[in-house]
Backbone as CSV, one residue per row, in Angstrom:
resi,resn,N_x,N_y,N_z,CA_x,CA_y,CA_z,C_x,C_y,C_z
1,UNK,-14.848,-9.163,-3.911,-13.508,-8.700,-3.363,-13.107,-7.132,-3.782
2,UNK,-13.421,-7.028,-5.075,-13.169,-5.543,-5.658,-13.851,-4.508,-4.782
3,UNK,-15.187,-4.630,-4.406,-15.942,-3.820,-3.403,-15.170,-3.352,-2.155
4,UNK,-14.678,-4.651,-1.576,-14.089,-4.590,-0.259,-12.726,-3.549,-0.432
5,UNK,-11.793,-3.824,-1.523,-11.152,-2.391,-1.687,-11.578,-1.350,-1.941
6,UNK,-12.582,-1.082,-2.522,-13.059,0.174,-2.616,-13.552,0.623,-1.445
7,UNK,-14.203,0.070,-0.716,-14.568,0.219,0.968,-13.320,0.818,1.507
8,UNK,-12.659,-0.216,1.513,-11.224,0.209,2.513,-10.726,1.271,1.921
9,UNK,-10.429,1.833,0.980,-9.885,3.091,0.118,-10.705,4.180,0.445
10,UNK,-12.046,4.215,0.346,-12.938,5.200,1.139,-12.547,5.483,2.524
11,UNK,-12.638,4.399,2.945,-12.339,4.605,4.612,-11.106,5.452,4.806
12,UNK,-10.034,5.515,4.385,-8.568,5.883,4.151,-8.793,7.239,3.697
13,UNK,-9.455,7.524,3.112,-9.697,8.854,1.922,-10.502,9.734,3.206
14,UNK,-10.718,9.063,4.402,-11.521,9.677,5.290,-10.825,10.058,6.496
15,UNK,-9.701,9.734,6.037,-8.509,9.761,7.503,-9.122,11.157,8.223
16,UNK,-8.548,11.040,9.681,-8.493,12.434,10.292,-7.028,12.635,10.872
17,UNK,-6.712,13.497,10.907,-5.337,13.977,11.371,-5.748,15.146,12.668
18,UNK,-4.766,14.805,13.581,-4.831,15.723,14.358,-3.907,16.976,14.568
19,UNK,-3.785,17.932,13.957,-3.012,19.332,13.935,-3.387,20.338,14.510
20,UNK,-2.419,20.999,15.515,-2.668,22.113,16.119,-4.012,21.754,16.873
21,UNK,-4.062,20.742,17.575,-5.119,20.206,18.554,-6.296,20.316,18.051
22,UNK,-6.695,20.188,16.571,-7.708,20.313,15.959,-8.030,18.831,15.124
23,UNK,-8.902,18.220,14.956,-9.153,17.214,14.025,-9.608,17.584,12.600
24,UNK,-8.768,17.041,11.841,-9.036,17.695,10.536,-8.999,16.382,9.483
25,UNK,-10.383,16.399,8.954,-10.769,15.213,8.140,-9.966,15.376,6.831
26,UNK,-9.214,14.605,6.054,-8.632,14.711,4.823,-9.467,14.572,3.626
27,UNK,-9.412,15.206,2.596,-10.341,14.898,1.447,-10.036,13.983,0.786
28,UNK,-8.818,13.433,0.623,-8.489,12.618,-0.212,-7.202,11.747,0.326
29,UNK,-6.907,10.522,-0.188,-5.714,9.791,0.253,-4.183,10.759,0.193
30,UNK,-3.435,10.353,1.066,-2.048,11.136,0.800,-0.742,10.317,1.068
31,UNK,0.246,10.507,0.619,1.192,9.576,1.095,1.628,9.744,2.207
32,UNK,2.065,10.700,3.017,2.424,10.945,4.129,1.410,11.853,5.102
33,UNK,0.911,10.865,6.233,-0.104,11.605,6.795,0.469,12.232,8.220
34,UNK,1.620,12.415,8.331,2.048,13.502,9.536,2.141,14.727,9.308
35,UNK,2.543,15.301,10.645,2.633,16.760,10.832,3.957,17.433,10.674
36,UNK,5.014,16.728,10.189,6.537,17.473,9.787,6.098,18.235,8.995
37,UNK,6.566,19.931,9.122,6.539,21.038,8.262,7.459,20.644,7.312
38,UNK,7.236,21.075,6.038,8.005,21.007,5.087,7.793,22.524,4.434
39,UNK,8.659,22.447,3.428,8.357,23.698,2.382,8.027,23.448,1.228
40,UNK,7.100,24.344,0.489,6.535,24.444,-0.618,6.857,25.635,-1.567
41,UNK,7.125,25.435,-2.559,7.110,26.631,-3.544,6.178,26.561,-4.690
42,UNK,5.775,27.941,-4.864,4.687,28.210,-6.024,5.747,28.496,-7.266
43,UNK,5.699,27.424,-8.231,6.210,27.225,-9.232,5.991,28.707,-10.450
44,UNK,5.259,29.289,-10.302,4.864,30.579,-11.098,5.540,31.798,-10.544
45,UNK,5.531,32.066,-9.101,5.675,33.113,-8.193,6.809,32.903,-7.579
46,UNK,7.588,31.834,-7.220,8.613,31.407,-6.475,8.412,31.728,-4.690
47,UNK,7.172,32.399,-4.392,6.987,32.274,-3.011,6.986,30.916,-2.258
48,UNK,7.400,31.110,-1.208,7.774,29.784,-0.254,6.684,29.849,0.887
49,UNK,6.301,28.683,1.309,5.538,28.730,2.553,5.646,27.333,3.069
50,UNK,5.330,27.245,4.550,5.520,26.078,5.220,4.312,25.535,5.450
51,UNK,4.180,24.247,5.604,2.738,23.666,5.888,3.391,22.155,5.930
52,UNK,2.445,21.436,6.967,2.528,19.957,7.321,2.572,19.201,6.068
53,UNK,3.294,18.007,6.224,3.210,17.004,5.075,2.119,16.486,4.506
54,UNK,1.061,16.250,5.518,-0.330,16.006,4.841,-1.155,16.889,4.061
55,UNK,-0.912,18.199,4.332,-1.287,19.284,3.533,-0.526,19.427,2.473
56,UNK,0.671,19.083,2.391,1.296,18.962,0.974,0.837,17.839,0.335
57,UNK,0.554,16.758,0.577,-0.036,15.550,0.083,-1.574,16.330,-0.569
58,UNK,-2.220,16.907,0.088,-3.374,17.433,-0.756,-3.044,18.619,-1.598
59,UNK,-2.267,19.112,-1.510,-1.588,20.149,-2.246,-1.087,19.358,-3.691
60,UNK,-0.429,18.370,-3.829,0.326,17.584,-4.595,-1.251,17.012,-5.432
61,UNK,-2.003,16.449,-4.542,-3.512,15.769,-5.229,-4.251,17.044,-6.049
62,UNK,-4.102,18.100,-5.525,-4.617,19.377,-6.389,-3.952,19.271,-7.687
63,UNK,-2.640,19.525,-7.402,-2.125,19.960,-8.923,-2.127,18.503,-9.850
64,UNK,-2.084,17.364,-9.537,-2.147,16.196,-10.296,-3.600,15.625,-10.714
65,UNK,-4.763,16.530,-10.030,-5.774,16.377,-10.586,-6.163,17.452,-11.796
66,UNK,-5.516,18.819,-11.495,-5.564,19.582,-12.773,-4.730,18.807,-13.994
67,UNK,-3.611,18.373,-13.831,-2.966,17.962,-14.787,-4.002,16.978,-15.614
68,UNK,-4.505,15.972,-15.067,-5.318,14.803,-15.579,-6.918,15.207,-15.832
69,UNK,-7.161,16.377,-15.366,-8.597,16.958,-15.902,-9.520,16.505,-14.903
70,UNK,-9.055,15.899,-13.839,-10.030,15.463,-12.495,-10.327,16.644,-11.994
71,UNK,-11.278,17.488,-12.485,-11.855,18.717,-11.680,-12.628,18.700,-10.515
72,UNK,-13.647,17.555,-10.717,-14.313,17.128,-9.015,-13.226,17.023,-8.194
73,UNK,-12.284,16.310,-8.244,-11.163,16.043,-7.140,-10.554,17.390,-6.946
74,UNK,-9.881,18.164,-7.850,-9.387,19.222,-7.724,-10.046,20.266,-7.156
75,UNK,-11.723,20.500,-7.052,-12.167,21.325,-6.765,-12.587,20.789,-4.887
76,UNK,-12.540,19.688,-4.514,-12.980,19.054,-3.387,-11.655,19.405,-2.602
77,UNK,-10.721,18.975,-2.948,-9.410,19.473,-2.421,-9.226,20.934,-2.364
78,UNK,-9.528,21.884,-3.312,-9.272,23.164,-3.190,-9.760,23.690,-2.171
79,UNK,-11.130,23.368,-1.800,-12.072,23.704,-0.823,-11.618,23.535,0.265
80,UNK,-11.077,22.335,0.480,-10.382,21.668,1.824,-9.266,22.886,2.214
81,UNK,-8.293,22.959,1.150,-7.183,23.473,1.244,-7.833,25.001,1.897
82,UNK,-8.460,25.918,0.947,-8.799,26.961,1.559,-9.250,27.026,2.910
83,UNK,-10.163,26.123,3.655,-10.984,26.095,4.789,-9.499,25.751,5.889
84,UNK,-8.774,24.981,5.465,-7.621,24.620,6.999,-6.215,25.490,6.454
85,UNK,-5.926,25.925,5.541,-4.807,26.597,5.145,-4.903,27.404,4.204
86,UNK,-5.709,28.636,4.855,-5.819,29.808,3.990,-4.651,30.657,3.514
87,UNK,-3.645,30.900,4.316,-2.948,31.617,3.893,-1.867,30.992,2.688
88,UNK,-1.577,29.662,3.094,-0.997,28.866,2.212,-1.680,28.606,0.983
89,UNK,-2.867,28.258,0.714,-3.675,28.361,-0.278,-3.372,29.906,-1.263
90,UNK,-3.466,31.078,-0.531,-2.945,32.276,-1.400,-1.692,32.256,-1.691
91,UNK,-0.967,31.547,-1.271,0.538,31.405,-1.761,1.030,30.670,-2.887
92,UNK,-0.044,29.388,-2.691,0.524,28.395,-3.796,-0.665,28.121,-4.868
93,UNK,-1.761,28.395,-4.591,-2.776,28.077,-5.463,-3.403,29.314,-6.283
94,UNK,-3.685,30.426,-5.413,-4.520,31.818,-5.908,-3.901,31.977,-6.963
C-alpha cells in the first residue's frame, strides 16, 4: 500500500498544465495548479513580478527546499523555472 501512495504521488508530480497554449510539465507537486495570475515579491530587492499560481507554487518549493537543504529538489525546480519563466526567474531568484 505504501508503494501505491508513492506511485500516485509521483504521477501527481508529473502533472501537466496548459498555459499560453503550451503544455508545461510541473517538476514537483504544487498546492494550486491553476493559471490565475498572482504577484510575488523578491524579499531582498523588493522587485515585484506577476506569474501564474502554479509557477508560484514551484517558486515556493524552491525556497522551501533551500531552507530544508534539499538541493536536489531546489536545483530541479530552479532549472524548470529558468526554462519556463526566465524573466520572473531573474526578478525572484537570480
